[in-house]
N, C-alpha and C positions, 0 to 999 in steps of 0.2 A: 504493499500499500502505500504510494507517493504521499507526504504531509505538503501541504498548502496553507500557504499565510497570503491573508490581505493587509497590503500595504497600502499606505497614502502617500502619494508623489505632486511634486509642484506641475501645473501644465501652463506653459509659454501659450499666451496666445498673442498674435500678431497679426496685422490687418496689412492688406496690399493697398497703396495709395492709389487712388481714384478720386476724379473730382467730385464727387458727390461725397467720399468721405472728407476730401481736402473743406469742404464746403461743410458740412455737419461739425467739424471739428473746429472750425471758424467760430460758426453761431453758438458753442456750445463755452468758447474762450469768451465771446463777447458779451456772451449773457452773464457768464462770472465776473466779467469788469465792470458792470452795470448794476449785480449786486454789490460790488464793493464801492463803488458810488454813493450806491442809495445809503450804503451802511455808513459811510463817512458821512455825508450831509445829516442823517439820526444822530450821530454820534455830536458833531457840531450842535445840534438844536439842544440834548440832552445835556452838553458841557453850559450853552449860555445860560440852559433853564436852572440849572444848580445853580450856576455862579450866579444867577438874577437874586435865586433864592435867599441866599449865603448874604449877598448884599441889602435886602429888606430886612434881613435879621441885625444886620450893625451890629453883630458880635466883635471886641478885641481882635480875636484871630482869625477876622474874615481875609484880611490879606493875606495870612497865612494857607487857610482852606483855598482860598482861590487858587495861588499858586497853587498846590497839590492839583485841584481839577487840571489845571490846565498845563501841568506836567503829564499826569494820565490820557487828558485826550490827546494830546502831541506824539505820544511814546504809541498810544494804538494805532491813531491816524500813521504814522511812520510805520509800522506794522503793514498796516493796509496797502499802503503806497507801494511797499516792498512785494507787496503778496500782486498785486495788480500789475507791478513792471515782470514779473516772472510772467504772466499770464500774456501780454504783450510780446513778450521774447519768444514763448511757446506758438503765438499767433505767426511772427515773423518764419519760425523754423518752419510749420507746417505750409505757409506759402514757397518754404524753398525745396520741401520735396519733392524728387521726382515721381512722375506717375510710374506705379507696376512698381518701386520698391516696398520692400517691407518694413516694418516698423512696429516694436515690440508696444504692445497695448496696454496688457492685465497679465494678471498670472492668478490662476486658478487653481483647485486640486483636486483630482480624481483617485477614486481606489483602484487596485489594480494586486490580481493574485500572482505569487512567485511560488514555487516549487525545485525544488532540489534538479539543478543542472541546468538553470535559466541564467541568463547573464544578466544580473541588475542592473548594470549601466546601463545597457541598451534600453531595459526597461521603463527606466528613470527618466532618460532624455526624449521626451514627447511634446510636440508643439501643436497648435491648430492655428491656419492661416485662414483669415476672414479676408474674402470681396466684399465691402458694400454688407457687412452684416451677415453673409450667407458663407457655411465655410467650405472653403474651397476644398482644403486638402488637411490630412491629418498625418505626421509627419513622426513616427518613431514607432514603436513595438506598443500595441494597446496590451 
């Protein structure tokens, strides 16, 4: 009787660059940029509202509290701007990709069975290739 064992392995998902994929990737990045812009506006509004409330109370610690709030808002805005810049760079990279080129998109996991005599390295190397969301090829030993 041969012993079998079920293991879990990473599966790389790659996409073939097509005009439709580029358009979709650009739309997703633009949506993320718009979301960051909206969050920055909200952050500004919340900061201004908090500062106005502190000024209204007129406490002795008001200048320090206002400075703290402005510092927190500026730090958060800086983080958001970095993220926005990353998305803008990704948009440029997507535009520069050649049609037909394979690009890593994600990593998933799958279960597989092994038994004595199997080549584990071969069974661990598996990729799924997508073209416009449709599986075009599965590479490796399933």
